[in-house]
Every structure is written in C-alpha cells, then in structure tokens.
MIDOSE-1310 file (N, C-alpha, C; in nm, 2 decimals, decimal comma, always signed):
residues 195
mkkm	-2,68/-4,54/+0,06/-2,57/-4,44/+0,01/-2,64/-4,35/-0,09; -2,75/-4,39/-0,19/-2,80/-4,28/-0,26/-2,80/-4,16/-0,22; -2,87/-4,15/-0,08/-2,90/-4,04/-0,01/-2,80/-3,94/+0,03; -2,69/-4,05/+0,09/-2,55/-3,97/+0,11/-2,49/-3,89/+0,02
ivfv	-2,51/-3,97/-0,12/-2,45/-3,87/-0,27/-2,54/-3,78/-0,27; -2,64/-3,79/-0,28/-2,75/-3,66/-0,31/-2,72/-3,55/-0,22; -2,69/-3,57/-0,10/-2,66/-3,49/+0,02/-2,56/-3,41/-0,02; -2,44/-3,50/-0,04/-2,29/-3,44/-0,08/-2,30/-3,35/-0,21
ialv	-2,41/-3,42/-0,33/-2,41/-3,28/-0,44/-2,47/-3,18/-0,40; -2,59/-3,18/-0,29/-2,63/-3,07/-0,29/-2,57/-2,99/-0,19; -2,46/-3,03/-0,14/-2,36/-2,93/-0,03/-2,26/-2,90/-0,09; -2,22/-2,91/-0,18/-2,12/-2,87/-0,29/-2,14/-2,73/-0,33
pvll	-2,24/-2,68/-0,36/-2,29/-2,53/-0,43/-2,28/-2,48/-0,29; -2,33/-2,51/-0,17/-2,33/-2,43/-0,08/-2,21/-2,38/-0,02; -2,12/-2,50/-0,01/-2,01/-2,49/+0,03/-1,89/-2,37/-0,03; -1,93/-2,41/-0,18/-1,85/-2,30/-0,26/-1,86/-2,16/-0,26
ftws	-2,03/-2,16/-0,26/-2,08/-1,99/-0,21/-2,03/-1,93/-0,10; -2,05/-2,05/+0,00/-1,97/-2,00/+0,13/-1,81/-1,95/+0,09; -1,74/-2,05/+0,04/-1,62/-1,99/+0,06/-1,58/-1,87/-0,02; -1,65/-1,86/-0,15/-1,63/-1,74/-0,22/-1,67/-1,61/-0,13
stsa	-1,79/-1,63/-0,08/-1,84/-1,49/-0,03/-1,72/-1,47/+0,09; -1,69/-1,55/+0,18/-1,58/-1,53/+0,26/-1,47/-1,49/+0,22; -1,43/-1,52/+0,08/-1,30/-1,48/+0,01/-1,31/-1,34/-0,02; -1,43/-1,29/-0,07/-1,45/-1,13/-0,10/-1,45/-1,05/+0,04
vkea	-1,53/-1,09/+0,15/-1,53/-1,04/+0,24/-1,40/-1,02/+0,29; -1,31/-1,11/+0,29/-1,19/-1,10/+0,33/-1,11/-0,95/+0,26; -1,12/-1,00/+0,15/-1,07/-0,90/+0,04/-1,08/-0,78/+0,06; -1,23/-0,74/+0,06/-1,27/-0,61/+0,08/-1,22/-0,52/+0,24
adgp	-1,20/-0,66/+0,35/-1,15/-0,59/+0,48/-1,02/-0,54/+0,50; -0,94/-0,58/+0,37/-0,82/-0,53/+0,38/-0,80/-0,37/+0,28; -0,91/-0,33/+0,26/-0,91/-0,20/+0,19/-0,89/-0,08/+0,30; -0,93/+0,03/+0,26/-0,94/+0,14/+0,35/-1,06/+0,14/+0,43
qytk	-1,04/+0,16/+0,56/-1,15/+0,21/+0,64/-1,14/+0,33/+0,69; -1,30/+0,41/+0,71/-1,30/+0,52/+0,73/-1,33/+0,58/+0,86; -1,34/+0,68/+0,95/-1,42/+0,71/+1,06/-1,57/+0,77/+0,98; -1,64/+0,83/+1,06/-1,77/+0,88/+1,01/-1,74/+1,00/+0,96
dgql	-1,64/+1,08/+0,99/-1,59/+1,20/+0,95/-1,53/+1,21/+0,83; -1,47/+1,10/+0,79/-1,39/+1,06/+0,66/-1,25/+1,05/+0,74; -1,21/+1,06/+0,83/-1,07/+1,00/+0,82/-1,03/+0,83/+0,80; -0,92/+0,86/+0,75/-0,87/+0,73/+0,72/-0,81/+0,66/+0,86
irpa	-0,85/+0,55/+0,89/-0,83/+0,46/+0,99/-0,68/+0,39/+0,98; -0,60/+0,39/+1,10/-0,49/+0,34/+1,10/-0,49/+0,17/+1,07; -0,45/+0,12/+0,95/-0,45/-0,01/+0,96/-0,40/-0,10/+1,09; -0,43/-0,16/+1,13/-0,36/-0,25/+1,27/-0,27/-0,34/+1,19
nyrd	-0,30/-0,40/+1,10/-0,21/-0,52/+1,06/-0,13/-0,53/+0,94; -0,13/-0,39/+0,91/-0,03/-0,35/+0,77/+0,10/-0,45/+0,77; +0,17/-0,46/+0,89/+0,29/-0,55/+0,85/+0,28/-0,69/+0,79; +0,13/-0,73/+0,80/+0,10/-0,85/+0,72/+0,09/-0,86/+0,57
wifl	+0,05/-0,74/+0,56/+0,07/-0,73/+0,38/+0,17/-0,77/+0,34; +0,17/-0,71/+0,18/+0,26/-0,77/+0,09/+0,37/-0,64/+0,11; +0,51/-0,67/+0,13/+0,62/-0,59/+0,15/+0,67/-0,58/-0,01; +0,63/-0,44/-0,02/+0,71/-0,42/-0,15/+0,83/-0,37/-0,15
sssv	+0,93/-0,31/-0,09/+1,05/-0,29/-0,09/+1,09/-0,18/+0,02; +1,23/-0,18/+0,03/+1,27/-0,08/+0,15/+1,39/+0,00/+0,11; +1,39/+0,11/+0,12/+1,53/+0,22/+0,11/+1,57/+0,28/+0,22; +1,69/+0,34/+0,20/+1,75/+0,40/+0,31/+1,76/+0,52/+0,26
glqy	+1,68/+0,69/+0,32/+1,75/+0,81/+0,26/+1,66/+0,85/+0,13; +1,59/+0,77/+0,11/+1,53/+0,81/-0,05/+1,44/+0,96/-0,02; +1,52/+1,02/-0,10/+1,42/+1,19/-0,10/+1,38/+1,22/-0,22; +1,24/+1,28/-0,23/+1,21/+1,34/-0,35/+1,20/+1,49/-0,35
gpsa	+1,23/+1,57/-0,24/+1,26/+1,71/-0,26/+1,34/+1,72/-0,13; +1,32/+1,86/-0,09/+1,42/+1,89/+0,03/+1,41/+1,85/+0,17; +1,50/+1,80/+0,19/+1,47/+1,70/+0,36/+1,48/+1,80/+0,46; +1,38/+1,76/+0,52/+1,31/+1,82/+0,65/+1,44/+1,79/+0,76
npgn	+1,53/+1,69/+0,74/+1,63/+1,64/+0,81/+1,70/+1,60/+0,76; +1,81/+1,70/+0,71/+1,91/+1,64/+0,63/+2,02/+1,56/+0,73; +2,11/+1,48/+0,67/+2,18/+1,45/+0,74/+2,15/+1,34/+0,83; +2,02/+1,30/+0,85/+1,96/+1,19/+0,92/+1,89/+1,12/+0,85
pafe	+1,95/+1,02/+0,78/+1,80/+0,95/+0,66/+1,75/+0,87/+0,74; +1,64/+0,80/+0,70/+1,51/+0,73/+0,77/+1,55/+0,61/+0,67; +1,49/+0,47/+0,71/+1,51/+0,36/+0,66/+1,33/+0,37/+0,61; +1,27/+0,33/+0,52/+1,14/+0,34/+0,43/+1,10/+0,22/+0,39
nvyv	+1,01/+0,17/+0,46/+0,94/+0,06/+0,44/+0,80/+0,04/+0,36; +0,77/-0,02/+0,26/+0,63/+0,02/+0,17/+0,56/-0,15/+0,17; +0,47/-0,12/+0,22/+0,33/-0,25/+0,21/+0,23/-0,19/+0,15; +0,13/-0,31/+0,06/+0,04/-0,29/+0,02/-0,07/-0,38/+0,02
npsa	-0,22/-0,35/+0,04/-0,28/-0,45/+0,07/-0,30/-0,54/+0,01; -0,30/-0,68/+0,06/-0,31/-0,79/-0,03/-0,40/-0,82/-0,17; -0,53/-0,77/-0,11/-0,60/-0,79/-0,25/-0,58/-0,72/-0,37; -0,54/-0,58/-0,34/-0,48/-0,48/-0,46/-0,37/-0,55/-0,52
ykkf	-0,25/-0,62/-0,45/-0,15/-0,62/-0,48/-0,18/-0,79/-0,60; -0,29/-0,87/-0,53/-0,30/-0,97/-0,61/-0,42/-0,94/-0,77; -0,50/-0,83/-0,74/-0,52/-0,76/-0,88/-0,41/-0,70/-0,94; -0,33/-0,62/-0,91/-0,24/-0,57/-0,99/-0,14/-0,70/-1,07
igsg	-0,11/-0,77/-0,98/-0,02/-0,88/-1,08/-0,09/-0,92/-1,22; -0,23/-0,95/-1,17/-0,30/-0,99/-1,31/-0,32/-0,89/-1,39; -0,31/-0,74/-1,36/-0,35/-0,67/-1,45/-0,27/-0,56/-1,47; -0,16/-0,53/-1,37/-0,06/-0,41/-1,38/-0,14/-0,30/-1,33
kwpd	-0,27/-0,30/-1,31/-0,32/-0,15/-1,28/-0,38/-0,20/-1,11; -0,35/-0,07/-1,06/-0,41/-0,07/-0,92/-0,54/-0,07/-0,91; -0,64/-0,14/-0,81/-0,79/-0,17/-0,83/-0,82/-0,01/-0,71; -0,97/+0,00/-0,76/-0,99/+0,09/-0,64/-1,03/+0,04/-0,53
ktif	-0,93/+0,09/-0,38/-0,96/+0,03/-0,24/-0,82/+0,00/-0,21; -0,72/+0,05/-0,32/-0,58/+0,01/-0,30/-0,50/+0,12/-0,20; -0,45/+0,02/-0,08/-0,38/+0,09/-0,01/-0,23/+0,11/+0,01; -0,17/+0,20/+0,01/-0,03/+0,20/+0,03/+0,01/+0,23/+0,15
llel	+0,11/+0,16/+0,24/+0,17/+0,23/+0,36/+0,29/+0,23/+0,35; +0,37/+0,35/+0,38/+0,50/+0,39/+0,40/+0,54/+0,43/+0,52; +0,60/+0,33/+0,59/+0,67/+0,34/+0,74/+0,81/+0,41/+0,72; +0,81/+0,49/+0,79/+0,94/+0,55/+0,79/+0,99/+0,52/+0,93
rrlm	+1,19/+0,47/+0,97/+1,20/+0,45/+1,08/+1,33/+0,49/+1,08; +1,34/+0,53/+1,21/+1,52/+0,57/+1,24/+1,60/+0,49/+1,20; +1,71/+0,52/+1,12/+1,85/+0,47/+1,09/+1,90/+0,45/+1,23; +1,98/+0,36/+1,25/+2,04/+0,31/+1,35/+2,21/+0,22/+1,33
dkgt	+2,28/+0,30/+1,39/+2,44/+0,23/+1,37/+2,51/+0,20/+1,51; +2,43/+0,25/+1,60/+2,51/+0,21/+1,75/+2,41/+0,17/+1,81; +2,41/+0,09/+1,92/+2,38/+0,06/+2,05/+2,37/-0,12/+2,06; +2,39/-0,19/+1,96/+2,42/-0,31/+1,96/+2,58/-0,36/+1,96
faqg	+2,60/-0,49/+1,97/+2,72/-0,58/+1,96/+2,78/-0,53/+1,81; +2,66/-0,52/+1,70/+2,76/-0,47/+1,57/+2,86/-0,39/+1,58; +2,95/-0,43/+1,48/+3,08/-0,36/+1,46/+3,08/-0,27/+1,31; +2,96/-0,28/+1,24/+2,95/-0,18/+1,10/+2,77/-0,21/+1,09
gqyq	+2,77/-0,14/+0,98/+2,62/-0,17/+0,92/+2,50/-0,06/+0,97; +2,38/-0,07/+0,92/+2,29/+0,02/+1,00/+2,16/-0,08/+0,97; +2,09/-0,06/+1,08/+1,95/-0,14/+1,11/+1,83/-0,03/+1,15; +1,71/-0,09/+1,12/+1,61/-0,01/+1,15/+1,55/-0,02/+1,30
gnll	+1,54/+0,12/+1,35/+1,49/+0,16/+1,50/+1,34/+0,21/+1,49; +1,34/+0,31/+1,58/+1,19/+0,32/+1,61/+1,15/+0,41/+1,50; +0,99/+0,38/+1,49/+0,89/+0,43/+1,38/+0,89/+0,59/+1,41; +0,93/+0,67/+1,31/+0,90/+0,81/+1,29/+0,78/+0,85/+1,26
tlea	+0,74/+0,80/+1,12/+0,59/+0,81/+1,11/+0,54/+0,71/+1,01; +0,39/+0,72/+1,00/+0,34/+0,61/+0,92/+0,27/+0,70/+0,81; +0,30/+0,68/+0,69/+0,19/+0,73/+0,57/+0,12/+0,65/+0,50; +0,01/+0,71/+0,43/-0,03/+0,62/+0,36/-0,07/+0,68/+0,24
avkd	-0,11/+0,61/+0,09/-0,16/+0,67/-0,03/-0,26/+0,56/-0,05; -0,41/+0,63/-0,09/-0,54/+0,56/-0,11/-0,58/+0,57/-0,23; -0,63/+0,47/-0,30/-0,71/+0,48/-0,42/-0,82/+0,48/-0,40; -0,94/+0,59/-0,42/-1,07/+0,55/-0,33/-1,17/+0,63/-0,43
eqrf	-1,19/+0,58/-0,55/-1,24/+0,63/-0,67/-1,39/+0,73/-0,63; -1,46/+0,67/-0,54/-1,59/+0,76/-0,51/-1,57/+0,87/-0,40; -1,44/+0,83/-0,34/-1,43/+0,91/-0,22/-1,35/+1,03/-0,24; -1,24/+1,03/-0,35/-1,15/+1,16/-0,36/-1,20/+1,16/-0,51
tekw	-1,20/+1,33/-0,53/-1,19/+1,35/-0,71/-1,11/+1,28/-0,79; -0,97/+1,31/-0,72/-0,86/+1,28/-0,82/-0,83/+1,13/-0,81; -0,93/+1,04/-0,71/-0,91/+0,93/-0,71/-0,81/+0,87/-0,62; -0,70/+0,97/-0,58/-0,59/+0,93/-0,51/-0,56/+1,02/-0,39
ayfd	-0,56/+0,98/-0,28/-0,53/+1,08/-0,17/-0,42/+1,03/-0,09; -0,36/+1,12/+0,01/-0,24/+1,10/+0,10/-0,29/+1,12/+0,25; -0,20/+1,02/+0,33/-0,23/+1,10/+0,47/-0,12/+1,07/+0,56; -0,11/+1,12/+0,66/+0,01/+1,12/+0,76/-0,05/+1,08/+0,90
lgtt	-0,05/+0,95/+0,91/-0,05/+0,91/+1,05/+0,00/+0,93/+1,18; +0,14/+0,95/+1,12/+0,24/+0,94/+1,22/+0,26/+0,88/+1,30; +0,33/+0,89/+1,43/+0,35/+0,73/+1,53/+0,23/+0,69/+1,60; +0,16/+0,77/+1,62/+0,04/+0,70/+1,71/-0,10/+0,71/+1,66
aaaa	-0,17/+0,79/+1,54/-0,27/+0,85/+1,56/-0,34/+0,73/+1,52; -0,47/+0,72/+1,55/-0,57/+0,62/+1,52/-0,64/+0,65/+1,38; -0,65/+0,75/+1,35/-0,70/+0,79/+1,22/-0,60/+0,95/+1,18; -0,64/+0,98/+1,04/-0,62/+1,10/+0,99/-0,69/+1,15/+0,86
kaip	-0,69/+1,28/+0,82/-0,77/+1,36/+0,74/-0,65/+1,35/+0,65; -0,72/+1,35/+0,49/-0,65/+1,34/+0,36/-0,57/+1,48/+0,38; -0,43/+1,48/+0,32/-0,35/+1,57/+0,32/-0,41/+1,67/+0,21; -0,43/+1,81/+0,20/-0,49/+1,88/+0,08/-0,40/+1,84/-0,01
keas	-0,49/+1,84/-0,13/-0,45/+1,83/-0,27/-0,33/+1,92/-0,31; -0,33/+2,03/-0,28/-0,25/+2,14/-0,31/-0,09/+2,12/-0,25; -0,11/+2,01/-0,17/+0,00/+1,98/-0,07/+0,12/+1,93/-0,19; +0,25/+1,90/-0,14/+0,35/+1,85/-0,24/+0,35/+1,68/-0,30
cfrc	+0,27/+1,62/-0,17/+0,24/+1,46/-0,19/+0,20/+1,45/-0,33; +0,05/+1,51/-0,35/-0,02/+1,47/-0,43/+0,03/+1,52/-0,59; +0,09/+1,67/-0,57/+0,19/+1,70/-0,71/+0,31/+1,62/-0,74; +0,36/+1,58/-0,64/+0,47/+1,51/-0,66/+0,42/+1,36/-0,76
hsqn	+0,34/+1,28/-0,67/+0,31/+1,15/-0,72/+0,24/+1,19/-0,88; +0,16/+1,24/-0,88/+0,09/+1,26/-1,00/+0,21/+1,33/-1,09; +0,32/+1,36/-1,10/+0,40/+1,41/-1,19/+0,50/+1,28/-1,22; +0,54/+1,24/-1,09/+0,68/+1,14/-1,13/+0,64/+0,98/-1,12
aave	+0,50/+0,96/-1,06/+0,46/+0,81/-1,06/+0,49/+0,74/-1,18; +0,57/+0,62/-1,18/+0,56/+0,51/-1,27/+0,43/+0,44/-1,35; +0,35/+0,45/-1,22/+0,21/+0,33/-1,25/+0,12/+0,44/-1,17; +0,03/+0,46/-1,24/-0,08/+0,57/-1,16/-0,01/+0,71/-1,09
ntfa	-0,05/+0,69/-0,95/+0,00/+0,78/-0,87/+0,08/+0,71/-0,81; +0,18/+0,58/-0,84/+0,26/+0,51/-0,73/+0,40/+0,48/-0,79; +0,53/+0,50/-0,67/+0,63/+0,51/-0,73/+0,69/+0,39/-0,78; +0,61/+0,34/-0,85/+0,65/+0,17/-0,87/+0,81/+0,18/-0,93
qfyp	+0,87/+0,26/-0,99/+0,99/+0,27/-0,99/+1,07/+0,21/-0,92; +1,07/+0,24/-0,77/+1,13/+0,20/-0,68/+1,08/+0,04/-0,59; +1,01/-0,01/-0,69/+0,98/-0,17/-0,63/+0,96/-0,24/-0,75; +1,10/-0,34/-0,73/+1,12/-0,38/-0,85/+1,03/-0,48/-0,93
tila	+0,93/-0,57/-0,81/+0,89/-0,64/-0,87/+0,74/-0,59/-0,97; +0,70/-0,49/-0,85/+0,58/-0,40/-0,95/+0,60/-0,33/-1,06; +0,74/-0,31/-1,09/+0,80/-0,24/-1,22/+0,80/-0,36/-1,32; +0,83/-0,45/-1,25/+0,84/-0,57/-1,37/+0,72/-0,59/-1,45
vakd	+0,62/-0,60/-1,32/+0,48/-0,63/-1,41/+0,42/-0,54/-1,45; +0,45/-0,39/-1,42/+0,39/-0,29/-1,52/+0,46/-0,29/-1,65; +0,61/-0,32/-1,67/+0,63/-0,32/-1,80/+0,57/-0,44/-1,89; +0,56/-0,54/-1,81/+0,52/-0,69/-1,90/+0,37/-0,65/-1,93
kgtl	+0,29/-0,55/-1,90/+0,15/-0,53/-1,88/+0,11/-0,43/-1,97; +0,25/-0,33/-1,97/+0,22/-0,20/-2,07/+0,15/-0,11/-1,98; +0,15/-0,05/-1,88/+0,08/+0,01/-1,77/+0,16/+0,12/-1,73; +0,29/+0,13/-1,75/+0,40/+0,25/-1,75/+0,31/+0,38/-1,79
npsy	+0,30/+0,47/-1,67/+0,29/+0,61/-1,76/+0,36/+0,67/-1,82; +0,24/+0,71/-1,94/+0,34/+0,81/-2,04/+0,49/+0,87/-2,01; +0,41/+0,96/-1,92/+0,51/+1,06/-1,86/+0,66/+1,00/-1,82; +0,64/+0,91/-1,78/+0,71/+0,81/-1,66/+0,82/+0,76/-1,80
lqk	+0,77/+0,73/-1,92/+0,85/+0,63/-2,02/+0,96/+0,73/-2,09; +0,89/+0,87/-2,09/+0,93/+1,00/-2,16/+1,06/+1,05/-2,07; +1,07/+1,01/-1,95/+1,20/+1,04/-1,87/+1,34/+0,98/-1,88
C-alpha cells in the first residue's frame, strides 16, 4: 500500500506537467500559421473558434457592391479570447477572421426575412509582433485560397483600423461582449473615447 501511495504522489507532478504542456501546445496551435514565404495559412477550423458578432451590410467606406449587402461573421482564436477576457488587451498571435456571406431572401419556403448564403470572401486581421512592424496585418483569403500575403500597409484596411478601432486595431465597438470587457479593463483607445 505504501508503494502505491508513493507511486501516486510521484505521478501527480508528471501528470500536471503533461497536462500544462498539452494545454500550452493547444493554445499556440490556434494562432497564425505561415508558409515558408510568409503567407498566412487559412485556418481550417475557424468556425469552431469564438464567435464575436454578426452584422448585415456594415460598411466602413464606399461599397464595392452597393445595394447588395453581405452578412459578416467575426471569429477570434480561443487562446487570444481567453487572454483578452482577463486583461482587455489582445495578446501576440491573435487572429480574427471576418467571413462575408451572401445575403439571401429567396430560395426557401420562408415568406420573409434574410439568411446567410455562400461565402463571398474570408479576411483576417493578425497581431504578430515579431513578424509585422506595426504589430497588426490584414489578409484577404478569398473563398478558397489556402494562403495569402499580407495586404500592403498603405491599403485602406490598416489606415481604417488604426484610426477608428476601439481596442488596439480591432473594431471592438461592433462586438458587444468585447466592448464591455474593454470598458471594464480601461483598454479603449483614447482616440475612440474622443469620438
């Protein structure tokens, strides 16, 4: 019996170390992954991530397709979300995915309302402090691209996010639960507070 107790006591630290190591690997695995030439690899399981919000026809500037709004679904990797909830700040290796889907109102038995149709494009916002000079970069993964290069910093994505985002370079103002955390933690951008 004594040998069994000693064995169990000796085994506990090993199990705890294994569990914490597995947990750390799992968290790191949901961050951004890149090809050898630096392209962001499309996350295969992003629809299992934390769903932040959905909107219809939200426009930040002139529409490329006026009169034909899209549904927008926003997801963030679970490890980043968990750290944000605790601190109100997005950790390094945060990745947001913006899924734009066709707005549908015909083609079913429904007599009214709208629903989501085919994927129009998938866009990403990535915080990677070692990889990007400005910490954040944006990507257009289209409907099927396996990987994509960062959109040039001079493009409107970076400018709009850096000037209008509520928390760091993220539009937390459109994600009610995230906005509440940022208010509570005092991490709203000063420029956002002045608007």
